[in-house]
Structure formats: C-alpha cells, structure tokens
gemmi code that builds the backbone of each chain (N, CA, C; Angstrom):
import gemmi

chains = {
    "A": [
        ("UNK", (-72.770, 112.932, -4.666), (-73.018, 111.918, -5.592), (-71.843, 110.970, -5.750)),
        ("UNK", (-70.634, 111.581, -5.852), (-69.446, 110.704, -6.045), (-69.191, 109.864, -4.847)),
        ("UNK", (-69.393, 110.382, -3.619), (-69.202, 109.520, -2.455), (-70.135, 108.335, -2.504)),
        ("UNK", (-71.440, 108.630, -2.906), (-72.427, 107.504, -2.945), (-72.038, 106.515, -4.000)),
        ("UNK", (-71.558, 106.961, -5.107), (-71.160, 106.028, -6.192), (-70.045, 105.115, -5.675)),
        ("UNK", (-69.051, 105.749, -5.085), (-67.864, 104.991, -4.649), (-68.224, 104.026, -3.483)),
        ("UNK", (-69.118, 104.501, -2.558), (-69.546, 103.617, -1.460), (-70.328, 102.421, -2.069)),
        ("UNK", (-71.151, 102.688, -3.080), (-71.966, 101.610, -3.665), (-71.057, 100.603, -4.300)),
        ("UNK", (-69.927, 101.077, -4.887), (-69.043, 100.153, -5.586), (-68.104, 99.354, -4.650)),
        ("UNK", (-68.113, 99.797, -3.362), (-67.109, 99.211, -2.441), (-67.663, 97.873, -1.842)),
        ("UNK", (-68.276, 97.038, -2.642), (-68.784, 95.773, -2.166), (-68.820, 94.810, -3.336)),
        ("UNK", (-68.245, 93.582, -3.112), (-68.136, 92.680, -4.206), (-69.470, 92.180, -4.763)),
        ("UNK", (-70.434, 91.980, -3.882), (-71.747, 91.565, -4.385), (-72.371, 92.612, -5.288)),
        ("UNK", (-72.251, 93.894, -4.881), (-72.883, 94.948, -5.747), (-72.129, 95.090, -7.020)),
        ("UNK", (-70.851, 94.934, -6.986), (-70.065, 94.971, -8.315), (-70.483, 93.815, -9.168)),
        ("UNK", (-70.730, 92.662, -8.590), (-71.137, 91.533, -9.392), (-72.559, 91.770, -9.983)),
        ("UNK", (-73.479, 92.399, -9.238), (-74.812, 92.766, -9.678), (-74.695, 93.705, -10.871)),
        ("UNK", (-73.834, 94.670, -10.754), (-73.688, 95.653, -11.873), (-73.134, 94.948, -13.117)),
        ("UNK", (-72.215, 93.984, -12.918), (-71.661, 93.283, -14.067), (-72.781, 92.439, -14.738)),
        ("UNK", (-73.630, 91.852, -13.927), (-74.791, 91.144, -14.444), (-75.696, 92.015, -15.313)),
        ("UNK", (-75.901, 93.194, -14.756), (-76.810, 94.188, -15.458), (-76.185, 94.717, -16.659)),
        ("UNK", (-74.842, 94.670, -16.779), (-74.164, 95.198, -17.966), (-74.635, 94.454, -19.230)),
        ("UNK", (-75.139, 93.210, -18.993), (-75.695, 92.422, -20.133), (-77.086, 92.807, -20.564)),
        ("UNK", (-77.715, 93.658, -19.730), (-79.093, 94.099, -20.099), (-79.989, 93.982, -18.865)),
        ("UNK", (-81.223, 94.406, -19.136), (-82.235, 94.416, -18.062), (-82.509, 93.029, -17.500)),
        ("UNK", (-82.712, 92.958, -16.185), (-82.965, 91.638, -15.547), (-83.957, 91.780, -14.433)),
        ("UNK", (-84.616, 90.595, -14.103), (-85.500, 90.535, -12.943), (-84.706, 90.328, -11.704)),
        ("UNK", (-85.213, 90.813, -10.546), (-84.495, 90.611, -9.278), (-84.225, 89.117, -9.029)),
        ("UNK", (-85.224, 88.312, -9.260), (-85.071, 86.849, -8.999), (-84.013, 86.219, -9.833)),
        ("UNK", (-83.856, 86.700, -11.080), (-82.775, 86.183, -11.943), (-81.382, 86.677, -11.493)),
        ("UNK", (-81.365, 87.953, -11.049), (-80.135, 88.491, -10.594), (-79.599, 87.765, -9.359)),
        ("UNK", (-80.607, 87.401, -8.497), (-80.217, 86.785, -7.193), (-79.710, 85.377, -7.332)),
        ("UNK", (-80.095, 84.697, -8.395), (-79.838, 83.292, -8.547), (-78.400, 82.869, -8.345)),
        ("UNK", (-77.437, 83.501, -9.033), (-75.999, 83.075, -8.867), (-75.399, 83.395, -7.492)),
        ("UNK", (-76.081, 84.180, -6.663), (-75.519, 84.623, -5.401), (-75.908, 83.692, -4.262)),
        ("UNK", (-74.945, 83.399, -3.376), (-75.144, 82.494, -2.264), (-75.720, 83.239, -1.118)),
        ("UNK", (-76.576, 84.207, -1.317), (-77.182, 84.982, -0.219), (-78.709, 85.034, -0.514)),
        ("UNK", (-79.438, 85.422, 0.479), (-80.903, 85.449, 0.379), (-81.384, 86.478, -0.648)),
        ("UNK", (-82.569, 86.290, -1.164), (-83.203, 87.253, -2.043), (-83.320, 88.599, -1.281)),
        ("UNK", (-83.619, 88.541, -0.042), (-83.736, 89.766, 0.775), (-82.418, 90.577, 0.825)),
        ("UNK", (-81.295, 89.809, 1.006), (-79.961, 90.473, 1.002), (-79.684, 91.120, -0.360)),
        ("UNK", (-80.025, 90.390, -1.424), (-79.799, 90.915, -2.749), (-80.613, 92.171, -2.924)),
        ("UNK", (-81.894, 92.141, -2.467), (-82.794, 93.362, -2.584), (-82.122, 94.566, -1.852)),
        ("UNK", (-81.496, 94.286, -0.698), (-80.873, 95.405, 0.016), (-79.710, 96.000, -0.764)),
        ("UNK", (-78.931, 95.126, -1.344), (-77.792, 95.586, -2.177), (-78.288, 96.439, -3.351)),
        ("UNK", (-79.439, 95.928, -3.966), (-79.967, 96.670, -5.066), (-80.512, 98.016, -4.675)),
        ("UNK", (-81.066, 98.121, -3.471), (-81.536, 99.449, -3.041), (-80.363, 100.438, -2.887)),
        ("UNK", (-79.195, 99.874, -2.452), (-78.044, 100.769, -2.339), (-77.648, 101.248, -3.759)),
        ("UNK", (-77.673, 100.341, -4.695), (-77.341, 100.723, -6.067), (-78.397, 101.683, -6.650)),
        ("UNK", (-79.606, 101.578, -6.265), (-80.664, 102.488, -6.765), (-80.468, 103.855, -6.115)),
        ("UNK", (-80.100, 103.932, -4.837), (-79.895, 105.236, -4.186), (-78.669, 105.942, -4.833)),
        ("UNK", (-77.714, 105.153, -5.269), (-76.567, 105.755, -5.955), (-76.824, 105.978, -7.413)),
        ("UNK", (-78.072, 105.767, -7.794), (-78.517, 106.001, -9.210), (-77.744, 105.210, -10.210)),
        ("UNK", (-77.220, 104.105, -9.812), (-76.465, 103.146, -10.727), (-77.398, 102.153, -11.328)),
        ("UNK", (-78.560, 101.959, -10.638), (-79.560, 101.003, -11.065), (-80.941, 101.666, -11.162)),
        ("UNK", (-81.666, 101.409, -12.241), (-83.056, 101.831, -12.337), (-83.989, 100.663, -12.264)),
        ("UNK", (-85.197, 100.942, -11.775), (-86.234, 99.880, -11.593), (-87.441, 100.175, -12.452)),
        ("UNK", (-87.867, 99.181, -13.141), (-89.084, 99.327, -13.897), (-90.063, 98.230, -13.367)),
        ("UNK", (-91.229, 98.656, -13.057), (-92.228, 97.725, -12.519), (-93.259, 97.392, -13.620)),
        ("UNK", (-93.499, 96.131, -13.932), (-94.483, 95.740, -14.889), (-95.312, 94.640, -14.315)),
        ("UNK", (-96.548, 95.009, -13.924), (-97.372, 94.037, -13.168), (-96.687, 93.707, -11.792)),
        ("UNK", (-96.440, 92.427, -11.590), (-95.796, 92.065, -10.307), (-94.270, 91.896, -10.490)),
        ("UNK", (-93.804, 92.079, -11.707), (-92.388, 91.919, -11.937), (-91.642, 93.203, -11.823)),
        ("UNK", (-90.444, 93.121, -11.215), (-89.546, 94.286, -11.104), (-88.370, 94.022, -12.025)),
        ("UNK", (-88.172, 94.951, -12.931), (-87.026, 94.796, -13.908), (-85.988, 95.860, -13.574)),
        ("UNK", (-84.724, 95.434, -13.510), (-83.623, 96.333, -13.123), (-82.730, 96.568, -14.347)),
        ("UNK", (-82.212, 97.781, -14.433), (-81.197, 98.055, -15.503), (-80.104, 98.974, -14.976)),
        ("UNK", (-79.025, 98.920, -15.626), (-77.833, 99.649, -15.283), (-77.833, 101.128, -15.819)),
        ("UNK", (-77.492, 102.058, -14.993), (-77.289, 103.451, -15.535), (-75.825, 103.764, -15.276)),
        ("UNK", (-75.029, 103.818, -16.272), (-73.547, 104.011, -16.093), (-73.186, 105.461, -15.897)),
        ("UNK", (-74.126, 106.421, -15.911), (-73.777, 107.873, -15.776), (-72.951, 108.132, -14.585)),
        ("UNK", (-73.318, 107.677, -13.337), (-72.485, 107.941, -12.161), (-71.084, 107.360, -12.241)),
        ("UNK", (-70.965, 106.198, -12.934), (-69.658, 105.622, -13.080), (-68.747, 106.436, -13.904)),
        ("UNK", (-69.306, 107.026, -14.930), (-68.521, 107.971, -15.807), (-68.026, 109.174, -14.990)),
        ("UNK", (-68.993, 109.727, -14.158), (-68.639, 110.939, -13.349), (-67.551, 110.613, -12.367)),
        ("UNK", (-67.637, 109.451, -11.739), (-66.611, 109.085, -10.736), (-65.252, 108.813, -11.433)),
        ("UNK", (-65.253, 108.200, -12.595), (-64.018, 107.933, -13.322), (-63.349, 109.279, -13.729)),
        ("UNK", (-64.235, 110.183, -14.125), (-63.710, 111.522, -14.590), (-63.095, 112.237, -13.422)),
        ("UNK", (-63.745, 112.234, -12.263), (-63.229, 112.917, -11.098), (-61.838, 112.321, -10.723)),
        ("UNK", (-61.789, 110.999, -10.628), (-60.529, 110.393, -10.276), (-59.421, 110.790, -11.226)),
        ("UNK", (-59.721, 110.718, -12.498), (-58.789, 110.984, -13.498), (-58.277, 112.473, -13.424)),
        ("UNK", (-59.216, 113.373, -13.161), (-58.845, 114.783, -13.134), (-58.009, 115.052, -11.852)),
        ("UNK", (-58.421, 114.497, -10.722), (-57.662, 114.785, -9.526), (-56.268, 114.158, -9.589)),
        ("UNK", (-56.174, 112.992, -10.227), (-54.884, 112.365, -10.377), (-53.954, 113.263, -11.267)),
        ("UNK", (-54.544, 113.852, -12.316), (-53.851, 114.677, -13.189), (-53.302, 115.921, -12.502)),
        ("UNK", (-54.179, 116.494, -11.642), (-53.682, 117.702, -10.912), (-52.568, 117.380, -9.977)),
        ("UNK", (-52.600, 116.337, -9.175), (-51.508, 115.948, -8.281), (-50.283, 115.527, -9.094)),
        ("UNK", (-50.430, 114.912, -10.198), (-49.248, 114.624, -11.080), (-48.582, 115.865, -11.503)),
        ("UNK", (-49.362, 116.890, -11.872), (-48.830, 118.192, -12.279), (-48.082, 118.832, -11.111)),
        ("UNK", (-48.710, 118.778, -9.880), (-48.082, 119.413, -8.681), (-46.818, 118.746, -8.341)),
        ("UNK", (-46.739, 117.453, -8.374), (-45.517, 116.732, -8.060), (-44.369, 117.041, -9.061)),
        ("UNK", (-44.761, 117.215, -10.332), (-43.819, 117.591, -11.306), (-43.270, 119.052, -11.051)),
        ("UNK", (-44.183, 119.905, -10.625), (-43.817, 121.322, -10.271), (-42.775, 121.303, -9.054)),
        ("UNK", (-43.075, 120.375, -8.128), (-42.144, 120.291, -6.967), (-40.700, 119.953, -7.472)),
        ("UNK", (-40.647, 119.077, -8.502), (-39.269, 118.831, -9.045), (-38.636, 120.085, -9.581)),
        ("UNK", (-39.432, 120.889, -10.247), (-38.891, 122.165, -10.784), (-38.438, 123.086, -9.653)),
        ("UNK", (-39.283, 123.184, -8.621), (-39.010, 124.027, -7.448), (-37.683, 123.586, -6.829)),
        ("UNK", (-37.467, 122.318, -6.677), (-36.267, 121.762, -6.052), (-35.012, 122.096, -6.876)),
        ("UNK", (-35.200, 122.007, -8.228), (-34.071, 122.317, -9.123), (-33.720, 123.755, -9.037)),
        ("UNK", (-34.753, 124.617, -9.015), (-34.525, 126.097, -8.968), (-33.740, 126.494, -7.630)),
        ("UNK", (-34.168, 125.846, -6.522), (-33.603, 126.112, -5.251), (-32.071, 125.620, -5.232)),
    ],
    "B": [
        ("UNK", (-64.931, 104.671, -0.156), (-64.235, 105.982, -0.348), (-63.126, 105.855, -1.392)),
        ("UNK", (-63.030, 106.766, -2.253), (-62.019, 106.673, -3.275), (-60.649, 107.077, -2.798)),
        ("UNK", (-59.653, 106.594, -3.463), (-58.258, 106.841, -3.091), (-57.474, 107.105, -4.352)),
        ("UNK", (-56.759, 108.178, -4.348), (-55.904, 108.454, -5.501), (-54.446, 108.348, -5.057)),
        ("UNK", (-53.654, 107.643, -5.841), (-52.264, 107.450, -5.524), (-51.447, 107.929, -6.716)),
        ("UNK", (-50.484, 108.802, -6.432), (-49.625, 109.402, -7.431), (-48.165, 109.277, -6.891)),
        ("UNK", (-47.286, 108.909, -7.796), (-45.884, 108.728, -7.394), (-44.989, 109.641, -8.213)),
        ("UNK", (-43.898, 110.128, -7.642), (-42.900, 110.887, -8.415), (-41.499, 110.629, -7.790)),
        ("UNK", (-40.498, 110.527, -8.708), (-39.149, 110.356, -8.191), (-38.356, 111.663, -8.358)),
        ("UNK", (-37.631, 112.008, -7.326), (-36.871, 113.270, -7.350), (-35.382, 113.006, -7.215)),
        ("UNK", (-34.591, 113.900, -7.858), (-33.168, 113.724, -7.743), (-32.669, 114.229, -6.380)),
        ("UNK", (-33.479, 115.108, -5.748), (-33.067, 115.653, -4.445), (-33.260, 114.631, -3.341)),
        ("UNK", (-32.519, 114.793, -2.197), (-32.747, 113.925, -1.060), (-34.097, 114.191, -0.417)),
        ("UNK", (-34.562, 113.154, 0.274), (-35.899, 113.224, 0.891), (-36.042, 114.376, 1.819)),
        ("UNK", (-35.023, 114.777, 2.532), (-35.081, 115.875, 3.446), (-35.546, 117.127, 2.729)),
        ("UNK", (-34.941, 117.303, 1.584), (-35.258, 118.630, 0.826), (-36.741, 118.478, 0.260)),
        ("UNK", (-37.102, 117.281, -0.236), (-38.470, 117.104, -0.777), (-39.479, 117.382, 0.374)),
        ("UNK", (-39.216, 116.836, 1.550), (-40.121, 116.924, 2.674), (-40.232, 118.412, 3.068)),
        ("UNK", (-39.083, 119.083, 3.228), (-39.129, 120.444, 3.712), (-39.863, 121.388, 2.771)),
        ("UNK", (-39.887, 121.107, 1.506), (-40.607, 121.933, 0.526), (-42.083, 122.071, 0.930)),
        ("UNK", (-42.645, 120.989, 1.449), (-44.078, 120.991, 1.715), (-44.419, 121.918, 2.880)),
        ("UNK", (-43.414, 122.201, 3.784), (-43.724, 123.003, 4.942), (-43.071, 124.348, 4.904)),
        ("UNK", (-42.511, 124.627, 3.727), (-41.891, 125.982, 3.573), (-42.910, 126.794, 2.730)),
        ("UNK", (-43.532, 127.835, 3.320), (-44.566, 128.560, 2.640), (-44.195, 129.079, 1.259)),
        ("UNK", (-42.925, 129.573, 1.150), (-42.503, 130.148, -0.152), (-42.409, 129.066, -1.251)),
        ("UNK", (-41.889, 127.945, -0.883), (-41.774, 126.821, -1.857), (-43.125, 126.184, -2.085)),
        ("UNK", (-43.851, 125.912, -0.995), (-45.145, 125.209, -1.172), (-46.120, 126.007, -1.972)),
        ("UNK", (-45.984, 127.332, -1.915), (-46.883, 128.188, -2.754), (-46.728, 127.890, -4.252)),
        ("UNK", (-45.575, 127.411, -4.628), (-45.307, 127.188, -6.044), (-45.811, 125.872, -6.550)),
        ("UNK", (-46.129, 124.950, -5.639), (-46.631, 123.644, -6.200), (-47.699, 122.951, -5.387)),
        ("UNK", (-47.714, 123.097, -4.021), (-48.551, 122.198, -3.239), (-50.032, 122.286, -3.537)),
        ("UNK", (-50.535, 123.505, -3.668), (-51.969, 123.635, -3.944), (-52.141, 124.468, -5.204)),
        ("UNK", (-51.121, 124.581, -5.928), (-51.163, 125.439, -7.166), (-51.968, 124.778, -8.236)),
        ("UNK", (-52.400, 125.621, -9.169), (-53.048, 125.157, -10.401), (-52.300, 125.806, -11.554)),
        ("UNK", (-52.353, 125.210, -12.733), (-51.483, 125.704, -13.823), (-51.675, 127.172, -14.113)),
        ("UNK", (-52.927, 127.724, -14.049), (-53.158, 129.059, -14.448), (-53.439, 129.976, -13.249)),
        ("UNK", (-53.342, 129.371, -11.979), (-53.619, 130.216, -10.786), (-52.421, 130.957, -10.347)),
        ("UNK", (-52.648, 131.869, -9.462), (-51.607, 132.696, -8.819), (-51.813, 132.595, -7.322)),
        ("UNK", (-50.765, 132.080, -6.556), (-50.922, 131.870, -5.213), (-50.747, 133.206, -4.475)),
        ("UNK", (-51.831, 133.715, -3.886), (-51.778, 135.026, -3.252), (-51.604, 134.970, -1.753)),
        ("UNK", (-51.916, 133.773, -1.170), (-51.680, 133.605, 0.324), (-51.142, 132.194, 0.474)),
        ("UNK", (-50.130, 132.126, 1.360), (-49.548, 130.816, 1.662), (-49.137, 130.862, 3.127)),
        ("UNK", (-50.002, 130.307, 4.029), (-49.711, 130.349, 5.442), (-49.622, 128.888, 5.967)),
        ("UNK", (-48.473, 128.632, 6.674), (-48.309, 127.272, 7.226), (-47.884, 127.363, 8.703)),
        ("UNK", (-48.577, 126.646, 9.523), (-48.182, 126.459, 10.918), (-47.750, 125.031, 10.997)),
        ("UNK", (-46.466, 124.784, 10.736), (-45.923, 123.419, 10.546), (-45.717, 122.632, 11.743)),
        ("UNK", (-46.743, 122.466, 12.534), (-46.738, 121.578, 13.758), (-47.910, 120.637, 13.652)),
        ("UNK", (-47.814, 119.510, 14.342), (-48.947, 118.632, 14.464), (-50.071, 119.397, 15.030)),
        ("UNK", (-51.209, 119.387, 14.372), (-52.344, 120.168, 14.853), (-52.350, 121.553, 14.277)),
        ("UNK", (-51.246, 122.029, 13.712), (-51.143, 123.301, 13.079), (-51.883, 123.363, 11.813)),
        ("UNK", (-52.341, 124.516, 11.411), (-53.174, 124.654, 10.178), (-52.422, 125.359, 9.084)),
        ("UNK", (-52.922, 125.132, 7.864), (-52.368, 125.803, 6.688), (-53.535, 126.506, 5.907)),
        ("UNK", (-53.165, 127.496, 5.192), (-54.200, 128.168, 4.341), (-53.499, 128.643, 3.067)),
        ("UNK", (-53.937, 128.236, 1.935), (-53.406, 128.661, 0.655), (-54.600, 129.217, -0.143)),
        ("UNK", (-54.370, 130.391, -0.725), (-55.419, 131.015, -1.595), (-54.871, 131.131, -2.981)),
        ("UNK", (-55.535, 130.423, -3.888), (-55.120, 130.414, -5.280), (-56.063, 131.268, -6.091)),
        ("UNK", (-55.570, 132.334, -6.729), (-56.344, 133.238, -7.504), (-56.409, 132.696, -8.927)),
        ("UNK", (-57.644, 132.264, -9.364), (-57.807, 131.686, -10.664), (-58.550, 132.621, -11.649)),
        ("UNK", (-58.091, 132.600, -12.852), (-58.643, 133.552, -13.798), (-60.137, 133.408, -14.040)),
        ("UNK", (-60.666, 132.198, -13.908), (-62.116, 132.046, -14.202), (-63.074, 132.082, -13.007)),
        ("UNK", (-62.575, 131.673, -11.763), (-63.361, 131.553, -10.666), (-62.981, 132.417, -9.449)),
        ("UNK", (-61.868, 133.106, -9.583), (-61.476, 134.060, -8.513), (-60.660, 133.287, -7.420)),
        ("UNK", (-60.740, 133.798, -6.206), (-59.879, 133.267, -5.112), (-60.511, 131.984, -4.604)),
        ("UNK", (-59.636, 130.914, -4.554), (-59.995, 129.571, -4.044), (-59.104, 129.261, -2.895)),
        ("UNK", (-59.679, 129.179, -1.689), (-58.880, 128.819, -0.458), (-58.762, 127.300, -0.357)),
        ("UNK", (-57.575, 126.895, 0.081), (-57.277, 125.491, 0.426), (-56.883, 125.475, 1.849)),
        ("UNK", (-57.628, 124.764, 2.711), (-57.294, 124.790, 4.156), (-57.184, 123.373, 4.632)),
        ("UNK", (-56.446, 123.267, 5.782), (-56.319, 122.013, 6.432), (-55.445, 122.012, 7.640)),
        ("UNK", (-55.155, 120.894, 8.185), (-54.336, 120.794, 9.401), (-53.369, 119.567, 9.299)),
        ("UNK", (-52.273, 119.727, 9.916), (-51.272, 118.653, 9.827), (-51.523, 117.619, 10.960)),
        ("UNK", (-51.613, 116.421, 10.530), (-51.904, 115.239, 11.440), (-50.614, 114.495, 11.820)),
        ("UNK", (-49.759, 114.295, 10.893), (-48.485, 113.594, 11.125), (-47.364, 114.370, 10.477)),
        ("UNK", (-46.275, 114.656, 11.206), (-45.136, 115.302, 10.638), (-43.893, 114.460, 11.137)),
        ("UNK", (-43.425, 113.582, 10.247), (-42.287, 112.710, 10.562), (-41.147, 112.886, 9.554)),
        ("UNK", (-40.418, 113.973, 9.730), (-39.362, 114.243, 8.771), (-38.322, 113.210, 8.765)),
        ("UNK", (-37.883, 112.754, 7.609), (-38.273, 113.084, 6.233), (-39.104, 112.000, 5.617)),
        ("UNK", (-39.879, 111.194, 6.314), (-40.543, 110.058, 5.801), (-42.014, 110.202, 5.520)),
        ("UNK", (-42.742, 110.946, 6.367), (-44.144, 110.883, 6.322), (-44.793, 112.204, 6.731)),
        ("UNK", (-45.728, 112.674, 5.930), (-46.531, 113.892, 6.200), (-47.935, 113.647, 5.912)),
        ("UNK", (-48.794, 113.878, 6.869), (-50.269, 113.665, 6.648), (-50.996, 114.919, 7.024)),
        ("UNK", (-51.854, 115.350, 6.150), (-52.729, 116.521, 6.486), (-54.115, 116.345, 5.952)),
        ("UNK", (-55.025, 117.002, 6.674), (-56.386, 117.016, 6.157), (-56.495, 118.278, 5.231)),
        ("UNK", (-57.516, 118.252, 4.426), (-57.530, 119.170, 3.304), (-58.965, 119.430, 2.819)),
        ("UNK", (-59.306, 120.665, 2.670), (-60.612, 120.994, 2.147), (-60.557, 122.221, 1.243)),
        ("UNK", (-61.494, 122.310, 0.310), (-61.589, 123.522, -0.524), (-63.070, 123.961, -0.293)),
        ("UNK", (-63.257, 124.804, 0.798), (-64.566, 125.137, 1.272), (-65.523, 125.785, 0.214)),
        ("UNK", (-64.861, 126.476, -0.737), (-65.635, 127.015, -1.814), (-66.522, 126.058, -2.521)),
        ("UNK", (-65.950, 124.799, -2.643), (-66.688, 123.801, -3.412), (-67.223, 122.663, -2.485)),
        ("UNK", (-66.674, 122.468, -1.370), (-67.075, 121.382, -0.497), (-66.518, 121.594, 0.921)),
        ("UNK", (-67.420, 121.675, 1.946), (-66.902, 121.865, 3.301), (-66.233, 120.584, 3.845)),
        ("UNK", (-66.459, 119.436, 3.217), (-65.918, 118.218, 3.644), (-64.362, 118.174, 3.519)),
        ("UNK", (-63.751, 117.541, 4.567), (-62.359, 117.378, 4.573), (-61.886, 116.030, 3.962)),
        ("UNK", (-60.804, 116.041, 3.200), (-60.253, 114.822, 2.674), (-58.891, 114.708, 3.358)),
        ("UNK", (-58.101, 113.622, 3.091), (-56.861, 113.442, 3.745), (-55.735, 113.078, 2.738)),
        ("UNK", (-54.648, 113.767, 2.868), (-53.492, 113.549, 1.976), (-52.382, 112.962, 2.824)),
        ("UNK", (-51.825, 111.853, 2.364), (-50.647, 111.287, 2.996), (-49.466, 111.310, 1.997)),
        ("UNK", (-48.341, 111.818, 2.452), (-47.206, 111.852, 1.639), (-46.111, 110.985, 2.282)),
        ("UNK", (-45.637, 110.016, 1.564), (-44.629, 109.066, 2.069), (-43.367, 109.150, 1.177)),
        ("UNK", (-42.251, 109.258, 1.803), (-40.984, 109.494, 1.084), (-40.047, 108.321, 1.373)),
        ("UNK", (-39.390, 107.856, 0.329), (-38.421, 106.736, 0.493), (-37.162, 107.120, -0.297)),
        ("UNK", (-35.995, 106.985, 0.327), (-34.746, 107.265, -0.377), (-34.537, 106.236, -1.487)),
        ("UNK", (-34.124, 106.694, -2.663), (-33.901, 105.842, -3.792), (-32.605, 106.371, -4.430)),
        ("UNK", (-31.525, 105.522, -4.328), (-30.196, 106.012, -4.818), (-29.876, 107.269, -4.035)),
        ("UNK", (-29.465, 108.337, -4.709), (-29.209, 109.593, -4.013), (-30.480, 110.458, -3.892)),
        ("UNK", (-31.602, 109.966, -4.539), (-32.772, 110.771, -4.586), (-33.884, 110.282, -3.692)),
        ("UNK", (-35.097, 110.500, -4.074), (-36.256, 110.278, -3.239), (-37.458, 109.928, -4.034)),
        ("UNK", (-38.151, 108.877, -3.602), (-39.438, 108.583, -4.238), (-40.570, 108.973, -3.342)),
        ("UNK", (-41.517, 109.780, -3.950), (-42.687, 110.268, -3.205), (-43.919, 109.615, -3.610)),
        ("UNK", (-44.682, 109.157, -2.615), (-45.963, 108.532, -2.920), (-47.048, 109.436, -2.205)),
        ("UNK", (-47.917, 109.900, -2.992), (-49.011, 110.758, -2.448), (-50.317, 109.991, -2.485)),
        ("UNK", (-51.044, 109.900, -1.388), (-52.344, 109.253, -1.342), (-53.378, 110.240, -0.940)),
        ("UNK", (-54.327, 110.431, -1.749), (-55.467, 111.397, -1.396), (-56.733, 110.519, -1.259)),
        ("UNK", (-57.256, 110.519, -0.054), (-58.386, 109.699, 0.188), (-59.529, 110.470, 0.747)),
        ("UNK", (-60.780, 109.977, 0.545), (-61.988, 110.587, 1.066), (-62.368, 111.744, 0.178)),
        ("UNK", (-62.595, 111.425, -1.034), (-62.924, 112.485, -1.978), (-64.376, 112.865, -1.907)),
        ("UNK", (-64.706, 113.998, -2.416), (-66.060, 114.512, -2.307), (-66.563, 115.137, -3.614)),
        ("UNK", (-67.835, 114.957, -3.855), (-68.409, 115.146, -5.140), (-68.502, 116.589, -5.650)),
        ("UNK", (-68.874, 117.588, -4.831), (-69.148, 118.878, -5.479), (-68.069, 119.450, -6.356)),
        ("UNK", (-66.851, 119.115, -6.129), (-65.759, 119.487, -6.981), (-66.097, 119.197, -8.465)),
        ("UNK", (-66.637, 118.009, -8.567), (-66.859, 117.524, -9.895), (-67.896, 118.399, -10.655)),
        ("UNK", (-68.958, 118.776, -9.898), (-70.039, 119.497, -10.593), (-69.838, 121.014, -10.595)),
        ("UNK", (-69.047, 121.534, -9.633), (-68.894, 123.021, -9.607), (-67.778, 123.480, -10.484)),
        ("UNK", (-66.799, 122.637, -10.789), (-65.631, 123.131, -11.427), (-65.203, 122.434, -12.759)),
        ("UNK", (-66.224, 122.053, -13.540), (-65.760, 121.414, -14.756), (-64.829, 122.327, -15.557)),
        ("UNK", (-65.159, 123.675, -15.551), (-64.319, 124.557, -16.294), (-62.904, 124.597, -15.711)),
        ("UNK", (-62.883, 124.634, -14.392), (-61.517, 124.592, -13.702), (-60.746, 123.394, -14.080)),
        ("UNK", (-61.382, 122.279, -14.095), (-60.662, 121.060, -14.467), (-60.168, 121.071, -15.938)),
        ("UNK", (-60.975, 121.585, -16.772), (-60.513, 121.719, -18.169), (-59.249, 122.464, -18.218)),
        ("UNK", (-59.199, 123.607, -17.503), (-58.032, 124.483, -17.412), (-56.872, 123.689, -16.893)),
        ("UNK", (-57.076, 122.991, -15.850), (-56.021, 122.167, -15.193), (-55.455, 121.177, -16.164)),
        ("UNK", (-56.302, 120.456, -16.830), (-55.853, 119.434, -17.793), (-55.033, 120.120, -18.968)),
        ("UNK", (-55.585, 121.266, -19.399), (-54.888, 121.896, -20.476), (-53.491, 122.352, -20.031)),
        ("UNK", (-53.419, 122.871, -18.792), (-52.194, 123.280, -18.135), (-51.190, 122.160, -18.036)),
        ("UNK", (-51.804, 120.972, -17.669), (-51.002, 119.830, -17.435), (-50.294, 119.394, -18.744)),
        ("UNK", (-51.028, 119.455, -19.830), (-50.492, 119.089, -21.146), (-49.282, 119.995, -21.508)),
        ("UNK", (-49.480, 121.288, -21.190), (-48.354, 122.243, -21.424), (-47.104, 121.905, -20.634)),
        ("UNK", (-47.421, 121.503, -19.331), (-46.324, 121.338, -18.410), (-45.545, 120.079, -18.706)),
        ("UNK", (-46.147, 119.128, -19.363), (-45.416, 117.800, -19.525), (-44.609, 117.744, -20.806)),
    ],
}
model = gemmi.Model(1)
for chain_id, residues in chains.items():
    chain = gemmi.Chain(chain_id)
    for i, (resn, *xyz) in enumerate(residues, 1):
        res = gemmi.Residue()
        res.name, res.seqid = resn, gemmi.SeqId(i, " ")
        for name, pos in zip(("N", "CA", "C"), xyz):
            atom = gemmi.Atom()
            atom.name, atom.element = name, gemmi.Element(name[0])
            atom.pos, atom.b_iso = gemmi.Position(*pos), 0.0
            res.add_atom(atom)
        chain.add_residue(res)
    model.add_chain(chain)
structure = gemmi.Structure()
structure.add_model(model)
structure.setup_entities()
C-alpha cells in the first residue's frame, strides 16, 4: 500500500488533482478543466489515484463524483516519520560507539 | 518511491565512521539495532557483492533478521548496500551512506530509498517501542 501511495504521488498532475479534491467532492469534467491535458488523460490519472485508494468515486446517474480519502497519506507520512526516527537514533548510537572506542 | 535522508555530524574522522559500518562488533551496536533489541548475530562479508546478516532479538516480536549485500564500498566516502527485513517484507530497499570531512570530523548523509509497506502494518507495536526508545536516547 505504501509503495502504491508514493507512486501515485510521484506525479505533478495527480498531486494537483488531490489538491483540487481537498476542497471537496468534484465531477471529473470540473477536475479536468484547469489541466492542459485531455479528459482521457485526466481519467487515467484518476484511476491511478483510485487504485492507491486516495480517491473514491460515487456514481449518480451519468455523473461521476470524486472525493479525497487521506487515509493512505497519513499512513505514508507515519511510515516515513518512523523510519527517519529509527535511522536518526542509529546514527546517534554510532556517535556513542565511536566515543567508546 | 520514497526516500528518507538523515544526516549526522561526528567528531571522529570519516575513516573511523566508515569502518564502523563494516566491523561486525561495532556495527552490531548501531547499524541495525533497535532501542530495546539485543543483537544476537552480526555477520559481515565486507566486499562488493558480499552479504551481511544481523539478527535483532526484540522483546515483543522475537528474532528479526536484517539481510543485504554491499553494492559499493569506497572507503572512506561512500557505502551502498541493499537491505531487507524478510520477516516483514521480502522486498529489498537500498541504503546509501555518504561521508564528507568537516573540520576534523565527518558529516554522514544516509539515504534510504525504495521503502515497502508491510513494515507499517506488521510492526506498529515495534515502532512505538522504537519511538519511545528514541525519546530516551535523545
């Protein structure tokens, strides 16, 4: 899941789409409007975001509404923070080891 | 792919900082250690292509092996190794250690790239322990 989250975030168009959705639910056509790429390309980016479970889709009649699910973002941020904390601890331990020696 | 970068400055010269990573006795104390774990195995074949194996005995989850292989060994500037914790994830990540002399000491930059998810879900308790230990250590 973390790999998927980070891969999904590794694209400026997808990050922009998430930023748009941070304001609330939106239709695909409205999301695509500010982007200088085809609706088809935007749809592909949105599918990547859906697979990473960052975006949920609600269908009402012929309209597709999209919304942001920040849960994977929280998990990715927590992982990064924890791993950084562990390496920080290990590098501080190395300083102690060098002083002892 | 995510990348974690951590830096630390040492009073010791880069040669000593570098050598600590390839000395099993010293590396056991920090390289793959956790605050509450006890390193019960520390094996290093310190050649390019050589493998290492560290087993950390943790009070909550038992023995946790850390395995990998050295890709770049350029004393005292650069050390690159692959790294996996098979108990939680068979996937390998990569750690790059770069050393730069600063005054009489050494600045170390560690980059950990290619992270994998199951750590997150399998070891929340382990991470809590690590963070608690970190607070005590600082």
